[in-house]
Steps between C-alpha positions, in 0.01 A plus 500: 500500500592828336371829638521787256604838638161636392333247731700579812321664791651834604441673829643811664588486870533838665753506788558124466579360845514861626761591237509812285328560167286269291638161398370346177443126542460291183394145586701277264324185616207509744544304823183302411678362192769327708460162658790582733451740790596820320370832633645736238671490162513859375696777332528804731578856392606735777504870402792738556496584871270207571536195720339189641490526878664267750320169543572145618456167324365242742458148362600605149793601279517797265736547208564834330678512163600855408428566128537879473641785706680518832372453850588464865391184683455550875519190720459674834870539579641532148447724198611308193518654149331287230500538122407326177574125513510477879272260684385509860363218715308578818309261723491298822355795693753754370386848407597744227402808302622639168528855374565645156844664517524606136360751256282250310241247611631207702358184349512150638339159485359385834419136576359396838452134594347374824648212697308171498 
């Protein structure tokens, strides 16, 4: 299957997970297209000064791959700088948030898979 960029569904989530600003979510592959238990496969754009609020991942794993900009990943007790090329794995009930810490959009690929 090939999904052309012109065919990808785009949505805008204001204050995503009680974060700041409006996050652009481009669905690279819809969850309905997977046979595996995938909840999200998307490109996220977080504006300057924006963030995704703190949330937990129960019974699922999430991977972020940073593709543009700089951010700060908050894990509850740590604030970890992230930049282009970095990847983040969160799951098994752990929580996190991410904020744009640069002067351009923070862009990342997000993939969330549910446990069997």
